[in-house]
PASEBA-1860 file (N, C-alpha, C; in nm, 3 decimals):
! residues 222
1> MTTLNKLI> 2.744/-2.662/-5.760/2.716/-2.732/-5.881/2.775/-2.867/-5.881 ~ 2.694/-2.959/-5.919/2.735/-3.101/-5.924/2.784/-3.137/-6.065 ~ 2.909/-3.186/-6.065/2.957/-3.236/-6.196/2.982/-3.386/-6.199 ~ 3.005/-3.446/-6.303/3.017/-3.589/-6.327/3.147/-3.637/-6.246 ~ 3.261/-3.567/-6.257/3.374/-3.608/-6.200/3.365/-3.598/-6.045 ~ 3.291/-3.503/-5.988/3.259/-3.489/-5.845/3.186/-3.621/-5.794 ~ 3.093/-3.647/-5.877/3.009/-3.773/-5.846/3.096/-3.897/-5.837 ~ 3.188/-3.902/-5.940/3.280/-4.020/-5.946/3.366/-4.027/-5.826
9> YNLRKFIR> 3.423/-3.911/-5.796/3.518/-3.899/-5.684/3.437/-3.941/-5.549 ~ 3.319/-3.892/-5.531/3.244/-3.920/-5.419/3.205/-4.056/-5.410 ~ 3.171/-4.115/-5.523/3.140/-4.265/-5.529/3.260/-4.348/-5.493 ~ 3.381/-4.319/-5.542/3.501/-4.389/-5.510/3.530/-4.384/-5.358 ~ 3.507/-4.269/-5.306/3.534/-4.263/-5.165/3.416/-4.350/-5.085 ~ 3.297/-4.339/-5.126/3.194/-4.418/-5.067/3.230/-4.560/-5.076 ~ 3.279/-4.611/-5.188/3.312/-4.754/-5.201/3.420/-4.796/-5.116 ~ 3.524/-4.697/-5.110/3.649/-4.738/-5.008/3.596/-4.744/-4.867
17> DSGSDDLK> 3.508/-4.637/-4.828/3.463/-4.636/-4.692/3.377/-4.767/-4.669 ~ 3.316/-4.818/-4.764/3.238/-4.944/-4.744/3.322/-5.068/-4.741 ~ 3.451/-5.050/-4.754/3.549/-5.167/-4.743/3.556/-5.246/-4.873 ~ 3.516/-5.182/-4.985/3.529/-5.249/-5.117/3.653/-5.187/-5.192 ~ 3.686/-5.256/-5.300/3.799/-5.208/-5.391/3.736/-5.147/-5.512 ~ 3.769/-5.013/-5.537/3.715/-4.944/-5.655/3.823/-4.943/-5.764 ~ 3.948/-5.003/-5.744/4.048/-4.988/-5.854/4.007/-5.062/-5.965 ~ 3.928/-5.156/-5.963/3.897/-5.234/-6.090/3.809/-5.166/-6.180
25> FSDRQLEF> 3.745/-5.050/-6.151/3.659/-4.979/-6.224/3.711/-4.847/-6.291 ~ 3.701/-4.833/-6.420/3.747/-4.708/-6.474/3.642/-4.603/-6.458 ~ 3.678/-4.473/-6.480/3.583/-4.375/-6.460/3.465/-4.392/-6.566 ~ 3.485/-4.435/-6.676/3.385/-4.459/-6.768/3.294/-4.564/-6.725 ~ 3.345/-4.665/-6.664/3.257/-4.770/-6.618/3.161/-4.716/-6.491 ~ 3.228/-4.637/-6.410/3.147/-4.571/-6.301/3.047/-4.474/-6.364 ~ 3.088/-4.401/-6.466/2.997/-4.310/-6.526/2.873/-4.378/-6.573 ~ 2.895/-4.495/-6.653/2.774/-4.575/-6.700/2.692/-4.620/-6.585
33> IINYVRAK> 2.745/-4.662/-6.477/2.658/-4.711/-6.359/2.584/-4.586/-6.296 ~ 2.652/-4.480/-6.289/2.590/-4.351/-6.232/2.468/-4.318/-6.317 ~ 2.492/-4.308/-6.455/2.379/-4.279/-6.537/2.259/-4.373/-6.524 ~ 2.284/-4.498/-6.516/2.194/-4.611/-6.508/2.108/-4.599/-6.382 ~ 2.190/-4.578/-6.268/2.119/-4.571/-6.143/2.044/-4.439/-6.125 ~ 2.098/-4.335/-6.174/2.024/-4.204/-6.177/1.887/-4.214/-6.243 ~ 1.898/-4.275/-6.358/1.772/-4.304/-6.439/1.672/-4.382/-6.361 ~ 1.718/-4.486/-6.287/1.632/-4.560/-6.210/1.565/-4.486/-6.103
41> LIRNDINK> 1.643/-4.410/-6.027/1.593/-4.325/-5.921/1.488/-4.222/-5.964 ~ 1.523/-4.160/-6.076/1.432/-4.063/-6.125/1.300/-4.131/-6.168 ~ 1.308/-4.234/-6.240/1.189/-4.301/-6.287/1.106/-4.347/-6.169 ~ 1.164/-4.399/-6.061/1.082/-4.440/-5.942/1.014/-4.320/-5.885 ~ 1.090/-4.203/-5.873/1.046/-4.086/-5.814/0.910/-4.033/-5.889 ~ 0.937/-4.032/-6.024/0.824/-3.970/-6.096/0.704/-4.064/-6.098 ~ 0.731/-4.194/-6.106/0.621/-4.288/-6.108/0.543/-4.287/-5.972 ~ 0.598/-4.237/-5.873/0.534/-4.213/-5.745/0.448/-4.093/-5.738
49> GNSISDNI> 0.444/-4.023/-5.853/0.366/-3.895/-5.859/0.433/-3.769/-5.817 ~ 0.568/-3.776/-5.785/0.641/-3.657/-5.747/0.663/-3.563/-5.865 ~ 0.680/-3.433/-5.842/0.705/-3.351/-5.949/0.837/-3.356/-6.010 ~ 0.854/-3.311/-6.139/0.986/-3.319/-6.202/1.072/-3.202/-6.159 ~ 1.186/-3.223/-6.086/1.264/-3.116/-6.053/1.350/-3.058/-6.164 ~ 1.366/-2.920/-6.168/1.449/-2.854/-6.276/1.589/-2.903/-6.270 ~ 1.636/-2.953/-6.161/1.772/-3.007/-6.142/1.794/-3.131/-6.235 ~ 1.699/-3.201/-6.271/1.719/-3.324/-6.350/1.680/-3.303/-6.502
57> KSDLGAVK> 1.635/-3.182/-6.538/1.602/-3.145/-6.678/1.720/-3.096/-6.744 ~ 1.719/-3.118/-6.882/1.814/-3.056/-6.972/1.736/-2.987/-7.091 ~ 1.791/-2.874/-7.124/1.731/-2.796/-7.238/1.806/-2.810/-7.359 ~ 1.750/-2.856/-7.472/1.815/-2.869/-7.600/1.822/-2.743/-7.668 ~ 1.775/-2.634/-7.622/1.795/-2.510/-7.694/1.709/-2.507/-7.817 ~ 1.757/-2.429/-7.913/1.690/-2.418/-8.046/1.707/-2.540/-8.136 ~ 1.605/-2.610/-8.160/1.616/-2.732/-8.236/1.552/-2.709/-8.375 ~ 1.623/-2.733/-8.478/1.575/-2.708/-8.613/1.485/-2.819/-8.662
65> IKKVDSSE> 1.370/-2.770/-8.726/1.282/-2.872/-8.788/1.273/-2.853/-8.939 ~ 1.229/-2.957/-9.001/1.216/-2.956/-9.146/1.107/-3.044/-9.199 ~ 1.067/-3.032/-9.316/0.956/-3.112/-9.374/1.014/-3.237/-9.437 ~ 0.958/-3.339/-9.410/0.999/-3.469/-9.471/0.882/-3.548/-9.507 ~ 0.900/-3.655/-9.588/0.782/-3.744/-9.618/0.740/-3.818/-9.492 ~ 0.616/-3.826/-9.477/0.564/-3.886/-9.349/0.553/-4.044/-9.359 ~ 0.599/-4.103/-9.479/0.596/-4.254/-9.477/0.685/-4.317/-9.376 ~ 0.652/-4.424/-9.325/0.730/-4.500/-9.231/0.847/-4.575/-9.289
73> STSIPINR> 0.846/-4.578/-9.432/0.951/-4.633/-9.496/1.027/-4.526/-9.577 ~ 1.161/-4.529/-9.564/1.245/-4.432/-9.645/1.255/-4.464/-9.786 ~ 1.212/-4.583/-9.821/1.218/-4.619/-9.968/1.083/-4.618/-10.032 ~ 0.983/-4.589/-9.963/0.850/-4.583/-10.020/0.776/-4.460/-9.975 ~ 0.793/-4.344/-10.044/0.736/-4.219/-10.011/0.581/-4.229/-10.041 ~ 0.509/-4.148/-9.958/0.369/-4.141/-9.982/0.325/-3.991/-10.024 ~ 0.433/-3.908/-10.048/0.402/-3.769/-10.087/0.305/-3.684/-9.993 ~ 0.322/-3.713/-9.878/0.256/-3.633/-9.767/0.365/-3.595/-9.665
81> LVLRTERK> 0.376/-3.450/-9.643/0.485/-3.408/-9.563/0.441/-3.388/-9.419 ~ 0.548/-3.402/-9.330/0.529/-3.380/-9.193/0.650/-3.309/-9.144 ~ 0.632/-3.217/-9.036/0.745/-3.144/-8.978/0.814/-3.235/-8.878 ~ 0.939/-3.230/-8.873/1.001/-3.313/-8.764/1.139/-3.247/-8.741 ~ 1.209/-3.278/-8.633/1.339/-3.225/-8.602/1.447/-3.293/-8.705 ~ 1.546/-3.209/-8.736/1.643/-3.255/-8.831/1.725/-3.371/-8.777 ~ 1.744/-3.377/-8.648/1.825/-3.472/-8.583/1.746/-3.556/-8.486 ~ 1.791/-3.678/-8.453/1.728/-3.758/-8.348/1.773/-3.694/-8.217
89> LPKLIEFS> 1.672/-3.708/-8.126/1.698/-3.650/-7.995/1.781/-3.755/-7.906 ~ 1.854/-3.703/-7.804/1.913/-3.792/-7.707/1.818/-3.872/-7.639 ~ 1.874/-3.999/-7.602/1.769/-4.096/-7.542/1.716/-4.042/-7.410 ~ 1.580/-4.054/-7.412/1.504/-4.002/-7.287/1.493/-4.113/-7.183 ~ 1.473/-4.073/-7.058/1.432/-4.152/-6.954/1.286/-4.182/-6.970 ~ 1.235/-4.309/-6.974/1.101/-4.343/-6.983/1.029/-4.353/-6.849 ~ 0.919/-4.276/-6.834/0.833/-4.287/-6.721/0.728/-4.392/-6.743 ~ 0.641/-4.423/-6.650/0.544/-4.526/-6.669/0.443/-4.490/-6.768
97> YKDGITYV> 0.414/-4.356/-6.773/0.303/-4.301/-6.861/0.350/-4.236/-6.990 ~ 0.474/-4.199/-6.999/0.524/-4.132/-7.118/0.675/-4.107/-7.115 ~ 0.725/-4.080/-7.234/0.870/-4.039/-7.240/0.894/-3.912/-7.166 ~ 1.016/-3.898/-7.115/1.053/-3.789/-7.024/1.067/-3.644/-7.098 ~ 0.963/-3.607/-7.176/0.958/-3.471/-7.239/0.888/-3.384/-7.136 ~ 0.941/-3.272/-7.087/0.884/-3.173/-7.007/0.836/-3.054/-7.074 ~ 0.889/-3.027/-7.192/0.844/-2.914/-7.278/0.882/-2.923/-7.421 ~ 0.781/-2.906/-7.515/0.812/-2.900/-7.651/0.714/-2.792/-7.705
105> GGMDKMSP> 0.776/-2.696/-7.773/0.696/-2.575/-7.809/0.774/-2.470/-7.869 ~ 0.715/-2.347/-7.861/0.796/-2.225/-7.917/0.908/-2.188/-7.837 ~ 0.998/-2.110/-7.903/1.124/-2.069/-7.836/1.092/-1.976/-7.722 ~ 0.975/-1.927/-7.709/0.955/-1.826/-7.605/0.923/-1.904/-7.475 ~ 0.915/-2.029/-7.474/0.880/-2.118/-7.352/0.735/-2.089/-7.295 ~ 0.664/-2.018/-7.371/0.519/-1.981/-7.332/0.413/-2.035/-7.424 ~ 0.457/-2.117/-7.517/0.365/-2.163/-7.624/0.386/-2.313/-7.645 ~ 0.353/-2.400/-7.559/0.376/-2.539/-7.560/0.278/-2.614/-7.647
113> FQFSTKAN> 0.328/-2.711/-7.717/0.243/-2.800/-7.792/0.205/-2.915/-7.696 ~ 0.088/-2.989/-7.732/0.052/-3.104/-7.659/0.134/-3.224/-7.703 ~ 0.212/-3.275/-7.601/0.302/-3.383/-7.632/0.215/-3.515/-7.609 ~ 0.219/-3.599/-7.712/0.146/-3.722/-7.701/0.214/-3.828/-7.779 ~ 0.147/-3.945/-7.796/0.208/-4.053/-7.881/0.138/-4.044/-8.026 ~ 0.197/-4.100/-8.117/0.144/-4.076/-8.260/0.020/-4.146/-8.265 ~ -0.014/-4.261/-8.196/-0.133/-4.319/-8.209/-0.250/-4.228/-8.153 ~ -0.226/-4.168/-8.049/-0.326/-4.084/-7.987/-0.354/-3.951/-8.058
121> VNWQQHSK> -0.241/-3.904/-8.127/-0.252/-3.782/-8.213/-0.357/-3.807/-8.314 ~ -0.349/-3.926/-8.370/-0.437/-3.954/-8.488/-0.580/-3.935/-8.463 ~ -0.626/-3.980/-8.338/-0.772/-3.955/-8.308/-0.804/-3.826/-8.240 ~ -0.695/-3.779/-8.160/-0.716/-3.646/-8.095/-0.739/-3.526/-8.197 ~ -0.669/-3.540/-8.307/-0.693/-3.440/-8.408/-0.833/-3.432/-8.464 ~ -0.897/-3.550/-8.447/-1.035/-3.553/-8.512/-1.135/-3.543/-8.412 ~ -1.106/-3.524/-8.278/-1.205/-3.512/-8.176/-1.251/-3.378/-8.163 ~ -1.361/-3.357/-8.096/-1.439/-3.233/-8.092/-1.342/-3.127/-8.023
129> FGKNSKYA> -1.268/-3.170/-7.923/-1.196/-3.076/-7.846/-1.042/-3.065/-7.879 ~ -1.004/-3.156/-7.964/-0.860/-3.168/-7.997/-0.821/-3.120/-8.136 ~ -0.923/-3.098/-8.228/-0.892/-3.065/-8.372/-0.828/-2.938/-8.383 ~ -0.827/-2.848/-8.299/-0.751/-2.720/-8.308/-0.631/-2.707/-8.235 ~ -0.594/-2.821/-8.164/-0.467/-2.815/-8.078/-0.345/-2.835/-8.167 ~ -0.237/-2.803/-8.119/-0.110/-2.831/-8.169/-0.039/-2.943/-8.096 ~ -0.011/-3.062/-8.175/0.040/-3.181/-8.106/0.181/-3.212/-8.152 ~ 0.262/-3.267/-8.057/0.401/-3.314/-8.100/0.416/-3.464/-8.056
137> YLRDSYMC> 0.487/-3.542/-8.123/0.491/-3.681/-8.082/0.634/-3.733/-8.133 ~ 0.682/-3.841/-8.060/0.806/-3.892/-8.104/0.792/-4.000/-8.200 ~ 0.875/-4.016/-8.306/0.876/-4.123/-8.399/1.013/-4.152/-8.426 ~ 1.065/-4.271/-8.390/1.218/-4.309/-8.415/1.307/-4.215/-8.360 ~ 1.270/-4.165/-8.242/1.359/-4.061/-8.168/1.364/-3.918/-8.232 ~ 1.279/-3.904/-8.341/1.257/-3.761/-8.394/1.142/-3.705/-8.324 ~ 1.130/-3.573/-8.299/1.020/-3.504/-8.262/0.945/-3.465/-8.384 ~ 0.812/-3.491/-8.399/0.734/-3.472/-8.512/0.620/-3.369/-8.467
145> LSFDTNSK> 0.575/-3.288/-8.561/0.462/-3.204/-8.534/0.333/-3.238/-8.618 ~ 0.218/-3.222/-8.557/0.101/-3.255/-8.634/0.040/-3.142/-8.719 ~ 0.122/-3.031/-8.705/0.053/-2.915/-8.771/0.169/-2.836/-8.857 ~ 0.126/-2.753/-8.931/0.234/-2.675/-9.013/0.259/-2.547/-8.951 ~ 0.381/-2.499/-8.973/0.423/-2.374/-8.916/0.535/-2.311/-9.006 ~ 0.546/-2.189/-9.004/0.651/-2.115/-9.086/0.781/-2.123/-8.997 ~ 0.776/-2.138/-8.870/0.897/-2.142/-8.788/0.990/-2.256/-8.828 ~ 1.111/-2.223/-8.817/1.218/-2.333/-8.847/1.277/-2.384/-8.720
153> WINIEGVF> 1.224/-2.344/-8.604/1.286/-2.379/-8.483/1.179/-2.417/-8.375 ~ 1.214/-2.506/-8.289/1.126/-2.536/-8.170/1.218/-2.547/-8.056 ~ 1.171/-2.547/-7.930/1.249/-2.577/-7.818/1.199/-2.700/-7.749 ~ 1.291/-2.782/-7.705/1.260/-2.916/-7.634/1.342/-2.910/-7.506 ~ 1.272/-2.960/-7.406/1.336/-2.977/-7.274/1.282/-3.121/-7.223 ~ 1.375/-3.179/-7.150/1.337/-3.318/-7.103/1.431/-3.365/-7.003 ~ 1.405/-3.507/-6.968/1.491/-3.577/-6.870/1.560/-3.676/-6.963 ~ 1.685/-3.657/-6.984/1.760/-3.743/-7.075/1.854/-3.848/-6.993
161> QDPREVKA> 1.897/-3.947/-7.056/1.969/-4.064/-6.989/2.120/-4.026/-6.987 ~ 2.165/-3.961/-7.079/2.320/-3.944/-7.086/2.354/-3.797/-7.109 ~ 2.413/-3.732/-7.018/2.451/-3.586/-7.041/2.542/-3.574/-7.154 ~ 2.629/-3.674/-7.179/2.714/-3.655/-7.302/2.640/-3.648/-7.435 ~ 2.536/-3.729/-7.445/2.443/-3.715/-7.560/2.388/-3.577/-7.573 ~ 2.342/-3.529/-7.463/2.279/-3.389/-7.459/2.380/-3.288/-7.503 ~ 2.497/-3.290/-7.453/2.607/-3.194/-7.499/2.648/-3.215/-7.639 ~ 2.642/-3.339/-7.691/2.676/-3.351/-7.832/2.564/-3.298/-7.919
169> FTNPTEPY> 2.445/-3.295/-7.869/2.324/-3.248/-7.949/2.333/-3.096/-7.941 ~ 2.348/-3.034/-7.836/2.337/-2.891/-7.819/2.465/-2.816/-7.867 ~ 2.585/-2.882/-7.859/2.705/-2.817/-7.895/2.801/-2.919/-7.949 ~ 2.776/-2.959/-8.078/2.856/-3.073/-8.130/3.011/-3.040/-8.136 ~ 3.041/-2.925/-8.140/3.181/-2.887/-8.159/3.261/-2.877/-8.033 ~ 3.195/-2.891/-7.922/3.260/-2.878/-7.786/3.239/-3.007/-7.711 ~ 3.342/-3.076/-7.683/3.327/-3.205/-7.615/3.275/-3.189/-7.470 ~ 3.206/-3.298/-7.425/3.155/-3.286/-7.287/3.276/-3.286/-7.186
177> NADVDPYP> 3.277/-3.205/-7.097/3.378/-3.181/-6.985/3.323/-3.224/-6.850 ~ 3.360/-3.342/-6.813/3.316/-3.398/-6.691/3.361/-3.319/-6.565 ~ 3.457/-3.230/-6.574/3.496/-3.149/-6.462/3.416/-3.015/-6.460 ~ 3.353/-2.971/-6.557/3.297/-2.843/-6.564/3.142/-2.845/-6.590 ~ 3.101/-2.931/-6.684/2.960/-2.927/-6.729/2.865/-2.976/-6.615 ~ 2.762/-2.915/-6.584/2.671/-2.955/-6.470/2.610/-3.101/-6.508 ~ 2.604/-3.176/-6.402/2.535/-3.311/-6.417/2.399/-3.296/-6.357 ~ 2.294/-3.330/-6.438/2.159/-3.310/-6.397/2.104/-3.407/-6.302
185> ISEHMIQP> 2.131/-3.381/-6.170/2.082/-3.463/-6.056/2.038/-3.373/-5.944 ~ 1.951/-3.413/-5.867/1.913/-3.342/-5.744/2.006/-3.391/-5.626 ~ 2.039/-3.298/-5.536/2.135/-3.336/-5.432/2.081/-3.448/-5.345 ~ 1.953/-3.456/-5.329/1.896/-3.561/-5.230/1.916/-3.691/-5.290 ~ 1.948/-3.700/-5.413/1.952/-3.834/-5.495/2.096/-3.886/-5.474 ~ 2.194/-3.819/-5.442/2.334/-3.850/-5.448/2.365/-3.966/-5.340 ~ 2.323/-3.944/-5.219/2.350/-4.044/-5.117/2.272/-4.177/-5.150 ~ 2.148/-4.185/-5.170/2.087/-4.308/-5.203/2.137/-4.379/-5.341
193> MNELIVSK> 2.179/-4.282/-5.428/2.252/-4.341/-5.551/2.375/-4.416/-5.512 ~ 2.461/-4.354/-5.435/2.579/-4.419/-5.393/2.556/-4.556/-5.322 ~ 2.458/-4.549/-5.233/2.416/-4.670/-5.160/2.369/-4.772/-5.247 ~ 2.288/-4.742/-5.346/2.232/-4.835/-5.436/2.335/-4.895/-5.519 ~ 2.433/-4.814/-5.565/2.534/-4.860/-5.653/2.628/-4.973/-5.581 ~ 2.666/-4.938/-5.446/2.752/-5.025/-5.370/2.671/-5.151/-5.330 ~ 2.550/-5.137/-5.281/2.483/-5.258/-5.237/2.423/-5.346/-5.338 ~ 2.399/-5.295/-5.451/2.334/-5.371/-5.566/2.433/-5.391/-5.685
201> ELNAYFQL> 2.455/-5.291/-5.741/2.536/-5.296/-5.874/2.677/-5.351/-5.857 ~ 2.753/-5.290/-5.768/2.898/-5.341/-5.754/2.902/-5.466/-5.673 ~ 2.805/-5.474/-5.579/2.806/-5.598/-5.499/2.789/-5.720/-5.587 ~ 2.705/-5.704/-5.693/2.683/-5.816/-5.789/2.808/-5.840/-5.862 ~ 2.880/-5.735/-5.892/3.009/-5.759/-5.966/3.112/-5.828/-5.881 ~ 3.123/-5.781/-5.759/3.228/-5.845/-5.666/3.181/-5.989/-5.640 ~ 3.056/-6.025/-5.631/3.014/-6.163/-5.605/3.037/-6.251/-5.730 ~ 3.021/-6.201/-5.847/3.055/-6.262/-5.957/3.194/-6.293/-5.988
209> REDVVNDA> 3.286/-6.199/-5.946/3.429/-6.204/-5.954/3.484/-6.308/-5.856 ~ 3.417/-6.314/-5.736/3.459/-6.414/-5.637/3.414/-6.551/-5.683 ~ 3.307/-6.572/-5.747/3.255/-6.700/-5.791/3.355/-6.757/-5.900 ~ 3.399/-6.665/-5.991/3.493/-6.700/-6.097/3.620/-6.754/-6.040 ~ 3.668/-6.676/-5.938/3.796/-6.711/-5.870/3.775/-6.843/-5.808 ~ 3.667/-6.868/-5.742/3.656/-6.994/-5.663/3.639/-7.106/-5.767 ~ 3.568/-7.092/-5.878/3.549/-7.182/-5.979/3.701/-7.229/-6.033 ~ 3.775/-7.126/-6.057/3.898/-7.151/-6.112/3.992/-7.226/-6.018
217> SSEIKK> 3.990/-7.196/-5.890/4.077/-7.265/-5.781/4.028/-7.405/-5.755 ~ 3.899/-7.440/-5.799/3.858/-7.580/-5.769/3.867/-7.662/-5.895 ~ 3.927/-7.613/-5.992/3.951/-7.702/-6.111/4.050/-7.816/-6.075 ~ 4.033/-7.933/-6.142/4.118/-8.038/-6.128/4.248/-8.020/-6.196 ~ 4.357/-8.008/-6.127/4.484/-7.979/-6.176/4.549/-8.107/-6.203 ~ 4.614/-8.130/-6.331/4.682/-8.246/-6.371/4.827/-8.243/-6.336
END
């Protein structure tokens, strides 16, 4: 099982083996870079048409929904209700063709809704083949449903940017544990992720730092 702290440890070792200095970076700084580069690798992989591995998905479990006014303005109700999640979802990784939702539907994982955009749902509901379908769409990071249901819960699975946000959503009372909680990444991504971080992300930092030092040393001293 891959955890965040294992990734940070391996990255620090990779940085030192590459002849660079990792002491200038805190664990949280490296965590931010790891999340960013992971998202980039996943986005590139999916945009090439590759399937979405279970290793990079996160399940939000039972997500509560409620009825709210469908107005785009909180101060101007239009007295038409829509079902949506009670809380905003963690930030998703965006693919070229859609947000990284891999499942939205019933708790049985066997009754998916059609995930689409709000604009598409408006005309799909009135089309010959779509009027009887159940649609879900994102609006302001809430998952909304285009139909009515007596259920108070739905299940959502997707590829999210930050595991800490996922943990805060699924278990708000238990802090994210970088030593224990699984980090959603495929094993084959770890090596190219480290290489990309050292060759691109950290190299840019070291270059900027060197330029600042050189500029400072070339100042005219009185």
